C-alpha positions as CSV (number, residue, x, y, z in Angstrom):
1,M,-22.9,17.7,16.7
2,R,-20.6,14.7,15.6
3,R,-18.6,12.4,17.8
4,L,-15.6,11.2,17.1
5,K,-14.0,8.1,19.1
6,I,-10.5,7.9,20.0
7,T,-9.1,4.6,21.2
8,L,-5.5,4.0,22.2
9,Y,-3.6,1.1,22.2
10,P,-0.3,0.6,23.6
11,I,2.5,-1.3,21.5
12,D,5.6,-1.1,23.4
13,F,5.7,-3.0,26.3
14,D,9.2,-2.9,26.8
15,T,9.7,0.5,28.3
16,P,7.5,1.9,30.8
17,F,4.7,3.6,29.4
18,S,1.4,5.0,30.7
19,L,-1.6,6.1,28.3
20,N,-2.7,8.7,30.6
21,D,-0.5,11.5,28.8
22,C,-2.1,10.4,25.9
23,V,-5.6,11.2,27.0
24,M,-4.6,14.5,28.8
25,S,-3.4,15.5,25.4
26,I,-6.9,14.8,23.8
27,A,-8.1,16.7,26.5
28,I,-6.0,19.8,26.2
29,L,-6.5,20.1,22.8
30,S,-10.1,19.8,22.8
31,E,-10.2,22.3,25.5
32,E,-7.8,24.5,23.5
33,M,-10.2,24.2,20.4
34,G,-13.3,24.4,22.3
35,L,-14.5,21.0,21.7
36,G,-16.5,18.8,24.3
37,Y,-14.9,15.6,25.3
38,R,-15.3,12.9,27.7
39,L,-12.2,10.7,28.7
40,N,-12.0,7.2,29.7
41,P,-8.8,5.3,30.6
42,S,-7.7,4.5,27.0
43,G,-9.0,7.2,24.9
44,A,-11.7,9.8,24.6
45,T,-14.9,10.8,22.9
46,V,-14.6,14.3,21.1
47,E,-17.8,16.3,20.0
48,G,-18.1,18.8,17.5
49,R,-18.4,19.8,14.1
50,R,-16.9,17.2,11.5
51,S,-14.6,20.1,10.0
52,E,-13.6,21.0,13.5
53,L,-13.0,17.2,14.4
54,L,-10.9,16.5,11.1
55,I,-8.6,19.7,12.2
56,F,-8.5,18.4,15.9
57,L,-7.4,15.1,14.6
58,R,-4.8,16.7,12.5
59,H,-3.5,18.5,15.5
60,L,-3.1,15.8,17.8
61,K,-1.5,13.5,15.2
62,N,1.2,16.2,14.1
63,E,1.8,17.7,17.7
64,T,1.4,14.8,20.2
65,F,1.2,11.3,18.6
66,G,3.6,12.1,16.2
67,K,6.3,11.6,18.7
68,L,4.7,8.4,20.1
69,S,3.8,6.4,17.0
70,D,6.3,3.8,18.1
71,K,4.8,3.4,21.3
72,I,1.0,3.4,20.7
73,V,-1.6,2.8,18.0
74,M,-4.6,5.1,17.9
75,I,-7.9,4.0,16.3
76,V,-10.3,6.6,15.1
77,S,-14.0,6.3,14.4
78,F,-17.0,7.8,13.9
79,P,-19.4,5.8,15.7
80,D,-22.5,7.8,14.3
81,E,-21.7,6.4,10.8
82,D,-21.1,3.0,12.0
83,N,-24.9,2.1,11.8
84,N,-24.9,2.9,8.0
85,F,-23.5,-0.3,7.1
86,P,-24.9,-4.0,7.2
87,R,-23.0,-6.1,9.5
88,R,-21.9,-9.7,8.4
89,T,-21.1,-12.7,10.8
90,H,-18.4,-14.8,10.1
91,G,-20.4,-18.1,10.3
92,E,-21.8,-16.9,6.4
93,E,-17.9,-16.5,5.3
94,T,-15.2,-18.2,4.0
95,A,-11.8,-18.0,5.4
96,A,-10.5,-16.2,2.5
97,T,-12.9,-13.2,2.5
98,W,-13.0,-13.1,6.4
99,A,-9.0,-12.1,6.0
100,E,-10.1,-9.1,3.5
101,P,-11.0,-5.9,5.1
102,R,-15.0,-5.8,5.8
103,P,-16.7,-2.4,4.9
104,G,-19.4,-3.0,7.6
105,L,-17.0,-2.7,10.4
106,S,-15.5,0.6,12.1
107,L,-11.5,0.6,11.8
108,E,-11.3,-0.1,15.6
109,E,-13.9,-3.4,14.9
110,T,-11.5,-4.5,12.1
111,V,-8.6,-4.0,14.2
112,L,-10.0,-5.9,17.2
113,D,-11.4,-8.5,14.8
114,M,-7.9,-9.0,13.3
115,I,-6.1,-9.5,16.8
116,G,-8.8,-11.8,18.2
């Protein structure tokens, strides 16, 4: 079984909005597809075969998050695969290479790195 980590970040702070509805959408779709899942306040971890997880993501994006693209950012990673890349520290890099995407980081880590 593979794991898929989904983390949601709100980007619309002008209108009242809760991530709870989005997290529930993940749970409902997981139940419908027969996938295992664990919820947290800002996302979920979904378990299944890689092909099932990719189909899950497509359905999640099309059915649920396509309507909310102006309110949230959805960061997706396969945490099991993160350990295959060597890690680099900021102290060993120049400012120019630090600003470029680093292949050793997951997408979530890269976004968090960019926003500080």
